[in-house]
Backbone bond lengths (Angstrom), bond angles and torsions (degrees), N, CA, C in turn:
res aa  C-N    CA-C-N  psi(-1)  N-CA   C-N-CA  omega(-1)  CA-C   N-CA-C  phi
1 M - - - 1.458 - - 1.547 108.86 -
2 R 1.270 115.98 141.44 1.464 119.37 175.29 1.520 108.74 -79.89
3 T 1.305 117.73 109.39 1.451 121.93 -177.19 1.515 111.01 -90.72
4 R 1.306 114.93 167.10 1.476 120.52 179.28 1.487 110.79 -69.42
5 E 1.329 115.40 153.70 1.430 120.00 177.70 1.556 110.26 -74.35
6 V 1.305 115.11 154.82 1.453 121.02 176.98 1.551 107.80 -64.76
7 A 1.329 115.24 139.96 1.475 120.09 178.23 1.530 110.44 -83.85
8 W 1.317 115.92 132.86 1.469 122.13 -179.05 1.514 111.49 -84.50
9 R 1.338 115.28 143.20 1.469 119.31 163.92 1.505 106.69 -88.16
10 L 1.334 115.08 118.96 1.457 120.14 -173.84 1.502 108.88 -145.56
11 F 1.314 117.91 130.53 1.482 120.58 177.18 1.528 109.86 -69.76
12 A 1.321 115.91 150.57 1.458 120.66 -177.12 1.530 112.50 -58.27
13 E 1.324 117.73 -36.63 1.448 119.84 -177.77 1.512 111.89 -61.93
14 E 1.358 117.29 -44.80 1.458 119.49 178.93 1.540 109.84 -69.31
15 F 1.337 116.11 -41.18 1.456 119.25 179.25 1.518 112.37 -58.94
16 N 1.324 116.56 -46.93 1.476 120.74 -178.04 1.552 112.43 -74.13
17 S 1.331 116.92 -8.04 1.465 120.02 174.82 1.530 112.35 -84.30
18 C 1.342 116.47 -9.87 1.466 121.07 -179.22 1.521 110.16 -68.51
19 T 1.326 117.24 120.30 1.486 120.47 174.66 1.508 110.90 -124.20
20 V 1.327 119.05 -1.80 1.455 124.33 -179.11 1.517 108.87 -103.77
21 E 1.336 117.32 123.56 1.447 122.77 174.77 1.521 108.08 -103.82
22 L 1.338 116.64 134.15 1.464 122.27 179.89 1.519 108.36 -99.86
23 E 1.320 115.75 128.74 1.467 120.84 179.64 1.543 108.60 -71.55
24 P 1.343 116.90 147.77 1.451 121.02 175.73 1.525 110.27 -58.27
25 Q 1.351 115.69 141.96 1.416 121.32 -177.20 1.549 111.77 -83.82
26 G 1.277 118.12 -18.15 1.456 122.47 178.80 1.484 109.51 -142.45
27 E 1.354 116.56 171.96 1.443 120.50 -175.90 1.524 113.51 -60.02
28 F 1.332 115.63 -31.82 1.445 118.96 -175.09 1.526 113.37 -112.13
29 S 1.327 117.26 9.95 1.470 119.19 179.46 1.522 110.60 -90.72
30 P 1.339 117.74 152.07 1.470 119.95 -177.01 1.506 112.74 -81.30
31 G 1.330 116.50 161.40 1.434 121.22 172.50 1.525 110.58 -86.88
32 H 1.323 117.80 162.12 1.443 122.67 -178.77 1.525 110.08 -137.70
33 V 1.332 116.32 161.95 1.433 121.23 164.11 1.517 107.44 -106.20
34 L 1.324 115.80 150.39 1.453 122.04 -175.86 1.529 109.39 -113.02
35 S 1.325 116.48 124.63 1.484 119.20 178.38 1.526 110.64 -83.53
36 P 1.324 118.78 159.91 1.454 120.64 178.78 1.524 113.43 -61.93
37 L 1.334 116.72 -17.54 1.484 120.75 177.21 1.526 111.83 -98.90
38 G 1.322 117.33 7.90 1.443 120.58 172.54 1.543 118.27 93.77
39 A 1.350 117.33 6.90 1.450 119.58 173.39 1.511 110.95 -70.08
40 Q 1.315 117.27 123.65 1.470 122.67 177.30 1.533 107.83 -98.66
41 V 1.313 116.60 100.57 1.479 120.74 -161.90 1.516 110.08 -111.13
42 N 1.331 114.66 126.70 1.464 121.87 171.65 1.529 110.16 -115.71
43 R 1.339 116.69 -33.85 1.444 122.68 178.94 1.526 109.98 -135.11
44 V 1.342 115.22 152.77 1.504 120.61 -175.04 1.522 108.37 -132.49
45 F 1.316 115.27 143.13 1.469 123.36 171.78 1.512 107.29 -117.02
46 V 1.327 117.96 120.65 1.463 121.32 -176.81 1.509 110.40 -139.82
47 I 1.331 116.83 143.31 1.459 122.10 172.00 1.521 106.34 -122.25
48 G 1.307 115.98 127.59 1.464 120.57 179.08 1.520 110.58 -161.41
49 V 1.319 114.36 -158.66 1.455 120.41 -178.26 1.529 109.62 -109.19
50 I 1.298 117.06 119.83 1.460 120.58 172.87 1.491 109.64 -77.04
51 T 1.303 118.09 118.41 1.452 122.22 -173.23 1.531 112.70 -104.62
52 D 1.323 117.46 -12.19 1.459 119.69 -175.54 1.543 107.75 -159.72
53 V 1.338 116.41 136.77 1.471 121.62 175.99 1.494 107.05 -139.33
54 E 1.342 117.18 137.23 1.461 120.02 175.10 1.512 110.02 -150.47
55 N 1.326 115.71 152.31 1.467 122.42 174.93 1.556 106.17 -93.70
56 I 1.358 114.93 114.38 1.448 118.38 -175.32 1.545 110.93 -99.23
57 A 1.369 117.54 9.00 1.441 121.49 178.90 1.522 108.28 -120.92
58 T 1.329 116.84 -136.52 1.442 121.01 -175.30 1.548 111.48 -107.07
59 K 1.300 116.92 168.03 1.464 120.37 177.83 1.521 109.75 -69.47
60 E 1.348 116.65 -35.12 1.441 120.92 -179.22 1.543 112.61 -70.93
61 E 1.318 116.20 -40.21 1.447 121.41 179.17 1.555 107.85 -130.53
62 P 1.331 116.51 78.19 1.478 120.04 -174.39 1.511 111.08 -71.24
63 L 1.313 114.88 150.16 1.470 123.62 170.88 1.529 105.11 -129.46
64 W 1.302 115.63 109.76 1.454 121.07 -174.91 1.512 110.67 -91.55
65 R 1.343 115.89 134.30 1.446 120.70 179.22 1.524 106.98 -126.43
66 A 1.325 116.98 137.32 1.466 122.09 -176.58 1.518 110.50 -136.68
67 R 1.320 114.56 156.20 1.489 121.79 170.39 1.522 106.39 -107.32
68 L 1.322 115.46 130.66 1.454 121.64 176.92 1.498 108.88 -123.35
69 S 1.321 116.18 124.97 1.478 121.67 -173.74 1.530 110.51 -105.16
70 D 1.313 116.12 138.17 1.435 123.28 169.13 1.530 106.85 -118.34
71 P 1.311 121.15 -177.64 1.472 120.08 -176.91 1.529 116.44 -64.46
72 T 1.342 115.68 -10.40 1.492 118.06 -175.09 1.518 113.49 -113.00
73 G 1.352 117.57 -14.53 1.459 116.29 -176.82 1.533 109.45 168.53
74 T 1.360 114.44 -152.25 1.451 120.52 -171.76 1.509 112.47 -130.59
75 Y 1.307 114.28 136.20 1.458 122.41 169.05 1.543 109.32 -98.15
76 F 1.327 116.83 143.55 1.440 120.38 171.07 1.536 106.90 -103.29
77 V 1.334 116.54 127.66 1.467 122.22 -173.28 1.510 107.77 -124.19
78 S 1.350 116.66 138.91 1.465 120.16 176.27 1.531 109.61 -135.25
79 A 1.330 114.75 156.48 1.462 121.60 175.51 1.521 108.94 -157.09
80 G 1.339 115.95 135.64 1.442 120.93 -177.77 1.538 110.83 -135.55
81 K 1.316 115.51 -148.23 1.469 121.06 -171.94 1.525 113.43 -66.31
82 Y 1.328 117.42 -23.70 1.465 119.13 -179.56 1.527 112.88 -82.44
83 S 1.309 116.29 -7.98 1.479 122.26 173.43 1.513 108.35 -133.61
84 P 1.357 117.09 67.86 1.462 120.23 -171.09 1.502 114.31 -60.40
85 E 1.343 118.42 -36.91 1.484 118.69 -179.76 1.494 111.28 -69.02
86 A 1.340 117.01 -42.14 1.461 120.30 177.68 1.520 110.06 -64.81
87 A 1.343 117.33 -41.25 1.472 120.65 177.33 1.517 111.61 -60.32
88 G 1.325 115.46 -44.99 1.487 120.18 179.93 1.502 110.44 -63.06
89 A 1.315 116.64 -39.55 1.483 119.09 -179.24 1.537 110.25 -66.75
90 L 1.356 118.26 -40.82 1.460 121.44 177.21 1.528 109.54 -62.28
91 A 1.334 116.94 -41.23 1.464 121.39 -176.89 1.518 110.19 -61.67
92 R 1.331 117.88 -30.74 1.464 121.82 -176.97 1.513 114.09 -85.84
93 V 1.335 117.24 -10.40 1.454 119.10 -178.43 1.507 112.66 -68.77
94 K 1.309 117.55 133.76 1.447 122.87 176.15 1.522 106.98 -113.26
95 P 1.359 117.32 97.27 1.470 120.19 -175.16 1.536 111.51 -64.24
96 P 1.366 115.17 151.98 1.456 126.32 -7.62 1.506 112.68 -80.07
97 A 1.335 117.81 141.18 1.452 121.76 -177.50 1.519 109.99 -149.05
98 F 1.324 115.05 141.55 1.470 120.46 175.60 1.545 107.74 -72.63
99 C 1.318 116.41 132.09 1.451 121.25 176.72 1.534 110.02 -145.30
100 S 1.300 116.25 153.59 1.455 122.03 168.74 1.506 109.16 -107.11
101 V 1.312 116.55 143.67 1.464 122.57 -179.56 1.517 109.67 -133.81
102 I 1.283 116.50 132.17 1.478 121.89 164.45 1.511 106.65 -113.32
103 G 1.289 116.72 123.73 1.476 120.91 -175.12 1.505 113.17 -146.30
104 K 1.353 112.43 157.02 1.457 120.67 178.68 1.550 109.01 -94.15
105 V 1.309 115.44 140.58 1.453 120.45 -175.36 1.528 109.64 -70.71
106 R 1.347 115.23 135.72 1.455 122.27 172.54 1.527 107.44 -126.54
107 S 1.328 116.33 142.16 1.494 120.31 179.68 1.514 108.94 -126.59
108 Y 1.321 114.17 150.98 1.475 122.66 177.61 1.514 108.77 -138.01
109 R 1.328 116.64 127.89 1.454 122.00 -179.07 1.509 109.51 -117.43
110 P 1.336 117.93 93.49 1.476 119.65 179.25 1.496 113.73 -66.73
111 E 1.332 116.58 -28.27 1.464 121.31 178.62 1.549 109.67 -155.55
112 E 1.316 115.89 166.37 1.450 120.33 -178.42 1.517 110.57 -58.66
113 G 1.353 114.69 130.23 1.458 121.14 176.40 1.524 113.95 85.88
114 V 1.334 117.08 -1.67 1.469 120.16 178.37 1.528 110.06 -118.76
115 V 1.290 116.85 127.25 1.477 120.55 179.34 1.527 109.85 -134.65
116 Y 1.322 117.58 134.19 1.445 123.16 176.10 1.528 107.23 -114.65
117 L 1.316 115.71 129.52 1.436 121.61 -179.11 1.529 111.65 -109.32
118 S 1.316 115.05 147.96 1.475 120.80 175.77 1.516 108.77 -149.40
119 L 1.322 115.47 175.06 1.467 121.06 177.27 1.509 108.46 -117.14
120 K 1.324 116.18 128.22 1.467 121.43 170.54 1.520 106.44 -89.67
121 A 1.314 115.58 109.45 1.467 121.29 -170.46 1.530 112.47 -64.05
122 E 1.304 117.37 131.13 1.458 122.80 169.77 1.554 110.04 -97.97
123 S 1.305 114.81 -33.79 1.479 119.23 174.70 1.518 110.01 -149.07
124 V 1.302 114.90 145.16 1.480 123.01 176.69 1.502 106.37 -133.89
125 A 1.337 116.33 129.09 1.470 119.76 -177.71 1.521 109.80 -138.89
126 P 1.343 117.45 147.67 1.458 120.15 175.14 1.520 109.23 -64.55
127 S 1.350 116.27 150.53 1.454 121.53 -179.65 1.531 110.39 -141.07
128 T 1.288 116.54 -167.13 1.468 122.81 -175.08 1.510 109.79 -138.38
129 A 1.337 116.16 166.64 1.462 121.02 177.22 1.529 110.35 -62.29
130 A 1.349 116.22 -39.20 1.460 119.30 -178.53 1.511 112.45 -64.04
131 L 1.343 115.38 -41.49 1.481 119.26 178.42 1.517 111.43 -68.99
132 R 1.340 115.98 -35.69 1.463 119.86 176.97 1.545 108.69 -61.09
133 D 1.324 117.59 -45.11 1.450 121.26 -178.05 1.495 110.52 -65.63
134 L 1.319 117.54 -38.12 1.478 120.21 176.18 1.511 110.95 -64.16
135 W 1.338 117.28 -40.57 1.487 119.52 176.72 1.543 109.56 -61.96
136 V 1.332 117.24 -42.01 1.439 120.43 179.42 1.572 111.03 -59.24
137 L 1.321 113.80 -43.77 1.472 119.08 -179.56 1.534 109.94 -62.43
138 E 1.321 116.63 -50.15 1.482 120.22 -178.32 1.506 110.60 -64.37
139 S 1.296 118.52 -35.35 1.477 121.61 178.74 1.535 110.35 -69.03
140 C 1.337 116.23 -33.11 1.469 121.11 175.07 1.535 109.92 -64.06
141 K 1.341 117.38 -40.42 1.448 119.39 179.64 1.532 110.64 -63.55
142 D 1.338 116.67 -42.14 1.437 120.51 177.91 1.507 111.34 -63.49
143 L 1.310 116.05 -45.71 1.480 120.86 -179.74 1.535 110.66 -61.51
144 K 1.324 116.43 -42.32 1.446 121.47 179.59 1.548 111.33 -58.31
145 R 1.334 116.02 -42.85 1.477 119.51 177.27 1.489 112.28 -61.41
146 R 1.345 116.71 -40.24 1.484 118.56 -179.23 1.521 110.92 -70.13
147 I 1.327 116.72 -38.03 1.477 120.36 176.48 1.530 110.53 -62.20
148 E 1.320 116.91 -46.96 1.470 120.20 -176.64 1.542 111.68 -62.63
149 L 1.308 115.86 -39.65 1.472 118.17 179.14 1.507 109.44 -69.10
150 A 1.349 118.57 -39.10 1.449 121.01 177.84 1.505 112.36 -63.72
151 E 1.352 117.12 -35.48 1.461 121.09 176.88 1.546 109.84 -62.81
152 E 1.336 117.20 -43.27 1.426 120.30 178.19 1.534 111.31 -66.94
153 A 1.303 115.62 -38.77 1.493 119.65 -176.89 1.524 110.98 -64.29
154 V 1.328 118.20 -44.43 1.472 119.64 -175.75 1.536 110.75 -71.71
155 S 1.345 118.23 -14.02 1.445 119.14 177.38 1.531 111.23 -84.22
156 L 1.358 116.97 -9.45 1.437 119.25 178.81 1.518 110.20 -88.13
157 E 1.323 115.97 153.63 1.469 118.38 -176.81 1.536 110.85 -71.04
158 A 1.334 116.89 -41.05 1.450 120.11 -179.79 1.536 107.60 -143.86
159 P 1.330 118.57 80.29 1.434 121.37 -175.12 1.554 111.51 -66.37
160 T 1.294 115.83 135.40 1.468 122.73 174.74 1.521 108.68 -129.51
161 A 1.309 115.26 168.25 1.480 119.21 178.89 1.534 109.39 -59.92
162 E 1.330 117.08 -41.07 1.454 120.78 179.87 1.527 111.90 -62.34
163 S 1.321 115.89 -43.17 1.451 118.58 -177.88 1.542 111.16 -68.72
164 L 1.344 116.95 -31.32 1.471 119.24 177.15 1.522 111.24 -74.15
165 V 1.306 117.74 -33.86 1.457 120.36 175.42 1.529 110.53 -61.90
166 K 1.333 115.07 -40.31 1.480 120.74 177.60 1.528 111.43 -62.45
167 L 1.317 117.33 -26.81 1.444 121.33 176.99 1.532 113.15 -80.33
168 G 1.320 115.46 -4.96 1.443 120.04 176.83 1.527 114.85 109.52
169 A 1.327 117.44 3.10 1.463 119.45 179.07 1.499 111.53 -76.46
170 G 1.342 117.27 150.92 1.442 121.04 173.95 1.541 109.65 -70.05
171 R 1.302 115.09 158.51 1.492 118.90 -177.60 1.505 112.33 -59.12
172 L 1.332 118.71 -47.31 1.450 120.74 -179.16 1.529 111.44 -62.04
173 Q 1.325 116.63 -43.90 1.447 122.60 179.87 1.533 110.26 -61.32
174 A 1.349 115.19 -46.75 1.450 121.83 -178.40 1.528 112.27 -62.94
175 E 1.318 117.05 -45.09 1.432 121.06 -179.66 1.532 111.23 -64.62
176 G 1.331 115.11 -41.95 1.465 120.64 -179.53 1.527 111.60 -62.66
177 L 1.331 116.65 -46.77 1.478 119.12 -178.47 1.515 110.76 -69.03
178 S 1.325 118.92 -39.35 1.451 121.25 178.20 1.520 110.12 -59.77
179 L 1.304 116.43 -41.86 1.443 119.88 178.80 1.532 111.65 -69.97
180 A 1.326 116.82 -38.65 1.478 120.97 177.77 1.518 111.51 -61.03
181 L 1.318 117.65 -41.18 1.436 121.49 178.09 1.526 112.15 -62.42
182 Q 1.341 115.70 -36.12 1.454 119.79 176.15 1.520 113.36 -69.04
183 R 1.317 116.06 -42.34 1.469 121.24 -173.66 1.518 113.80 -86.42
184 Y 1.324 117.80 -35.66 1.484 120.14 -178.02 1.527 112.53 -104.28
185 G 1.324 116.93 -21.96 1.461 118.04 -171.03 1.509 109.79 87.41
186 K 1.334 116.15 -167.61 1.461 121.08 -179.73 1.534 111.57 -62.68
187 P 1.321 117.34 128.08 1.470 119.18 -178.51 1.530 113.17 -71.37
188 E 1.328 115.40 156.54 1.453 121.59 177.68 1.525 108.67 -80.39
189 L 1.322 116.31 78.68 1.480 119.67 -172.83 1.501 112.64 -64.24
190 D 1.334 118.87 -34.71 1.476 119.57 179.31 1.526 109.75 -63.41
191 R 1.289 117.40 -37.27 1.480 121.38 179.04 1.508 109.46 -62.46
192 Y 1.334 118.08 -46.08 1.475 120.02 -177.16 1.523 111.83 -74.37
193 R 1.342 118.16 -28.70 1.457 120.95 174.52 1.557 108.20 -65.62
194 R 1.329 116.51 -43.84 1.483 118.58 178.05 1.521 111.04 -62.05
195 M 1.313 115.47 -41.76 1.456 118.48 177.79 1.513 112.56 -60.37
196 L 1.304 115.96 -41.98 1.466 120.81 178.87 1.545 109.29 -63.25
197 E 1.336 117.14 -46.39 1.451 121.69 -179.19 1.548 109.76 -61.13
198 D 1.331 116.14 -44.60 1.456 120.29 -178.98 1.520 111.58 -61.72
199 C 1.318 117.13 -41.04 1.456 121.38 -178.60 1.511 111.32 -69.78
200 L 1.332 117.75 -36.49 1.477 119.76 176.65 1.533 110.18 -69.48
201 R 1.346 115.63 -39.13 1.452 119.94 178.36 1.530 110.98 -64.61
202 Y 1.331 116.03 -33.33 1.432 121.98 178.50 1.545 112.08 -59.24
203 L 1.319 116.38 -26.58 1.462 120.85 -177.60 1.530 114.10 -85.03
204 L 1.347 116.64 -13.40 1.448 120.79 -177.39 1.543 111.50 -64.01
205 P 1.318 118.16 135.50 1.486 121.61 -179.13 1.526 112.47 -57.46
206 E 1.348 117.17 -32.41 1.475 120.18 -175.17 1.521 111.05 -85.22
207 Q 1.354 117.21 -0.36 1.487 118.72 -177.98 1.511 108.51 -64.35
208 N 1.339 116.79 121.08 1.443 120.77 -178.16 1.504 115.11 -98.80
209 G 1.326 116.40 -8.68 1.460 118.74 -176.10 1.508 114.23 -86.21
210 R 1.359 118.47 0.71 1.441 118.55 -175.64 1.541 109.33 -76.95
211 A 1.304 114.09 145.69 1.463 119.03 177.81 1.494 110.41 -69.19
212 A 1.324 115.76 156.12 1.455 120.67 178.45 1.509 109.90 -57.80
213 S 1.304 117.42 136.33 1.457 121.46 -177.31 1.511 112.14 -71.20
214 P 1.322 118.24 126.26 1.465 119.50 175.59 1.510 110.81 -71.96
215 E 1.308 115.46 164.76 1.457 120.97 177.66 1.544 108.56 -75.85
216 P 1.348 117.94 135.42 1.452 119.34 173.94 1.499 110.45 -66.34
217 L 1.331 118.15 155.68 1.437 121.29 175.24 1.507 110.16 -69.27
218 P 1.312 118.43 150.68 1.474 120.65 177.10 1.499 109.85 -56.68
219 G 1.335 117.13 140.87 1.448 120.67 178.02 1.502 114.32 84.47
220 A 1.354 117.62 10.06 1.443 119.61 179.33 1.522 109.34 -57.82
221 A 1.363 116.87 132.23 1.444 120.99 -174.74 1.495 110.55 -131.66
222 E 1.347 115.43 167.42 1.443 120.89 178.43 1.507 109.33 -63.57
223 L 1.342 116.57 141.10 1.436 122.34 177.03 1.490 109.19 -111.47
224 D 1.383 116.02 156.81 1.447 121.51 174.89 1.511 108.01 -77.98
225 T 1.327 116.72 99.51 1.432 121.01 -176.21 1.515 112.49 -74.59
226 D 1.328 116.59 -0.85 1.473 119.37 173.79 1.523 111.26 -87.67
227 A 1.368 117.19 10.16 1.470 119.40 -179.33 1.506 112.39 -66.42
228 G 1.324 117.60 -26.22 1.453 120.64 176.29 1.508 110.92 -69.84
229 P 1.353 117.49 164.89 1.418 119.97 -168.76 1.519 115.40 -88.54
230 D 1.318 115.79 146.27 1.441 118.93 154.25 1.496 106.76 -71.36
231 E 1.305 119.54 139.11 1.460 122.04 -173.99 1.520 111.74 -55.88
232 D 1.362 116.20 -25.30 1.474 118.15 -176.35 1.532 110.60 -93.20
233 A 1.359 115.90 -5.61 1.471 115.47 -169.28 1.529 110.96 -88.71
234 V 1.303 116.82 129.87 1.437 122.71 170.17 1.510 106.02 -152.73
235 D 1.336 115.62 129.36 1.447 116.68 -175.36 1.521 113.30 -122.05
236 D 1.292 115.29 28.43 1.471 120.55 175.14 1.525 107.36 -102.12
237 A 1.309 117.34 118.14 1.462 120.05 -172.21 1.503 112.24 -60.45
238 G 1.310 117.77 -45.97 1.465 120.79 170.80 1.477 115.40 70.25
239 E 1.328 121.69 3.69 1.428 119.74 -179.79 1.516 111.68 -87.46
240 D 1.345 118.11 161.31 1.427 121.65 176.47 1.499 110.34 -65.61
241 R 1.330 115.75 142.93 1.464 121.27 176.87 1.534 109.71 -124.34
242 P 1.294 116.53 149.45 1.467 118.22 179.73 1.534 110.24 -68.08
243 P 1.331 118.29 147.13 1.469 120.53 177.11 1.503 111.31 -64.66
244 Y 1.335 117.21 151.84 1.432 121.36 178.47 1.547 108.30 -113.67
245 P 1.302 116.98 156.95 1.480 119.36 -178.00 1.547 111.19 -68.67
246 K 1.303 113.70 147.71 1.464 119.59 178.90 1.516 111.04 -59.57
247 E 1.349 117.53 -32.45 1.430 120.65 -179.16 1.550 111.95 -60.58
248 A 1.322 114.68 -34.77 1.495 118.95 178.02 1.500 111.08 -66.50
249 E 1.315 116.68 -41.46 1.462 121.59 179.09 1.552 109.16 -63.27
250 T 1.327 115.68 -44.32 1.451 120.40 -179.19 1.532 110.60 -61.57
251 K 1.373 116.69 -40.87 1.455 120.13 179.16 1.522 111.14 -61.81
252 V 1.345 116.75 -45.02 1.472 120.93 -179.90 1.511 111.41 -59.86
253 V 1.329 118.01 -44.90 1.450 122.03 -179.57 1.510 110.34 -62.51
254 K 1.335 117.78 -41.95 1.475 121.15 -179.51 1.539 110.09 -67.14
255 I 1.339 117.03 -36.92 1.467 118.78 176.54 1.496 111.32 -61.94
256 I 1.314 116.44 -44.42 1.473 120.51 -178.83 1.530 110.80 -64.49
257 E 1.342 115.30 -44.17 1.475 119.95 178.89 1.523 110.87 -60.17
258 G 1.329 116.72 -36.39 1.454 121.04 -179.88 1.508 114.75 -72.95
259 L 1.354 115.72 -26.57 1.463 119.78 -177.59 1.519 113.36 -93.70
260 Q 1.313 117.62 -29.27 1.469 119.09 -176.83 1.535 110.85 -72.02
261 T 1.318 116.52 153.91 1.463 122.71 177.67 1.506 109.34 -115.35
262 A 1.299 116.69 -177.25 1.451 120.84 178.49 1.522 112.90 -64.95
263 T 1.330 116.09 -24.71 1.462 119.22 -175.93 1.531 114.45 -117.97
264 R 1.329 117.54 -11.94 1.455 119.74 -175.78 1.517 111.55 -133.58
265 G 1.345 115.92 149.02 1.447 119.49 173.40 1.507 111.42 -79.02
266 A 1.306 116.71 175.74 1.472 122.93 178.13 1.540 110.03 -77.00
267 A 1.307 117.41 130.79 1.466 120.27 179.08 1.525 108.60 -68.06
268 W 1.333 115.09 137.28 1.452 121.85 -176.76 1.546 111.58 -57.05
269 E 1.345 117.16 -45.12 1.455 119.97 -179.50 1.538 111.80 -60.39
270 K 1.327 116.84 -39.28 1.459 120.90 179.44 1.554 110.95 -68.07
271 I 1.333 115.92 -36.97 1.470 119.40 178.48 1.545 108.99 -62.10
272 V 1.314 116.35 -45.98 1.488 121.07 -179.47 1.502 109.89 -63.32
273 E 1.321 115.93 -42.83 1.516 120.87 -178.11 1.529 110.25 -62.95
274 R 1.331 117.21 -47.07 1.468 119.54 179.17 1.515 111.57 -65.88
275 A 1.341 116.39 -41.15 1.456 119.50 -178.64 1.546 111.46 -62.95
276 K 1.308 115.50 -35.94 1.477 119.38 178.59 1.523 111.02 -61.73
277 K 1.309 116.78 -37.16 1.457 121.57 176.42 1.514 112.22 -67.60
278 E 1.355 115.68 -23.95 1.481 121.01 178.04 1.509 111.03 -90.10
279 G 1.338 117.82 3.49 1.456 121.54 177.12 1.524 113.25 87.17
280 L 1.341 118.00 18.39 1.466 121.85 179.81 1.525 109.22 -107.76
281 D 1.336 118.03 125.06 1.450 118.92 -179.68 1.559 109.89 -80.58
282 K 1.332 115.17 165.44 1.448 122.25 -174.18 1.508 112.14 -60.71
283 E 1.316 117.39 -40.76 1.480 120.43 -177.64 1.526 111.17 -62.46
284 L 1.339 116.82 -40.45 1.447 120.59 179.10 1.532 110.08 -68.28
285 V 1.337 117.13 -39.91 1.456 119.12 178.65 1.547 111.09 -65.04
286 D 1.315 115.98 -39.92 1.485 120.68 174.76 1.529 109.62 -53.87
287 Q 1.297 117.00 -51.03 1.449 122.21 -175.78 1.494 111.01 -62.53
288 I 1.317 117.68 -46.84 1.473 121.51 -179.01 1.514 111.15 -63.11
289 V 1.310 117.88 -45.36 1.471 121.05 -179.62 1.516 111.84 -61.32
290 M 1.335 116.46 -45.30 1.454 120.22 -178.94 1.549 110.63 -63.37
291 D 1.322 116.78 -40.50 1.458 119.63 179.03 1.515 111.57 -65.69
292 L 1.321 116.52 -41.66 1.486 119.35 179.61 1.515 112.64 -70.98
293 M 1.324 118.01 -28.28 1.454 120.05 173.19 1.524 110.76 -69.83
294 D 1.341 117.09 -40.12 1.471 120.00 177.21 1.502 112.60 -62.60
295 S 1.365 116.05 -33.45 1.478 120.31 -178.57 1.504 113.59 -87.52
296 G 1.373 117.32 -6.00 1.464 120.13 177.85 1.489 115.08 91.60
297 V 1.342 119.57 0.42 1.439 121.42 -179.02 1.554 110.36 -74.26
298 L 1.338 114.16 -35.65 1.452 120.88 175.84 1.528 109.80 -118.98
299 Y 1.317 116.55 159.02 1.468 119.77 171.00 1.526 108.44 -146.10
300 E 1.318 115.91 171.10 1.467 123.66 -175.75 1.515 109.49 -114.18
301 P 1.365 118.69 92.35 1.457 119.27 -177.87 1.525 113.65 -68.64
302 A 1.312 116.29 -22.78 1.450 121.36 177.70 1.541 107.45 -154.28
303 I 1.295 116.72 159.20 1.471 119.40 178.55 1.503 110.56 -59.15
304 G 1.349 115.83 128.15 1.437 121.05 177.98 1.536 114.35 85.29
305 Q 1.335 117.17 5.84 1.448 122.65 179.19 1.539 109.61 -124.78
306 I 1.317 116.91 139.35 1.444 122.92 176.76 1.535 108.18 -124.43
307 R 1.348 114.73 141.50 1.446 118.40 -177.26 1.525 110.14 -138.82
308 K 1.350 116.58 144.68 1.446 122.71 173.97 1.514 109.16 -78.88
309 T 1.329 117.56 135.53 1.490 120.78 -179.37 1.523 109.66 -73.03
């Protein structure tokens, strides 16, 4: 099954500096934005303070948009009918509040040379000041690794992905930075060093410039802080796959419609079980479901459940 990509821990300033979009490498692989330090980002994991939430659509079909701040800047986050749990969570937020968000990158280009980035929320959860600080620390570690590799790269006469791998970089990290040097040129390393220093200083107990801590939402719980990526980790297969017959797609949709209820989606195990009786193997069902989710025909109201829109 083609699984989702690992979510990156990335500060808002580096994220909002991304102006290069990478085209999918295969028919079923996702697109990415490329940061000036070489992060190839499709999904992001961030913990910060939601400072503003509004419904920019209708009461019947709400589309919630929020601002989430970290020590370096602001993320714009949205969630609507295709992510009902995330949308419901955003609707319940009373700013200012600590929250964690995992979201997929969305870009908008109103004109040539201008790009606006946002996150389409897949999950939104209450958080705490302690977890936010831990996220900042782990994000600093990731940023430091990218800065150090960039420092080594710019000292080389003609840095390539292969030469960076020989220096000890992971393949994904090396390919991303090599491409970033081609598309952006030499990165503003002083700027990112200052950002790293500011974020580390932000964590010091004696730091007086921090804003008053908002109250966490009720039910705030521990999060898996390993959700952010190892620089080498990517679990999206991304290779080309053969086309499947339309009849197979129709069968899968009918199976899901038959299993879902007014309040719950169809359980993944039941979908696979029914599909097998229809002569469809699990791998093909995986592929069809992922494609239909990407196109908006299906969505995932909860983990392990699939629903027809």
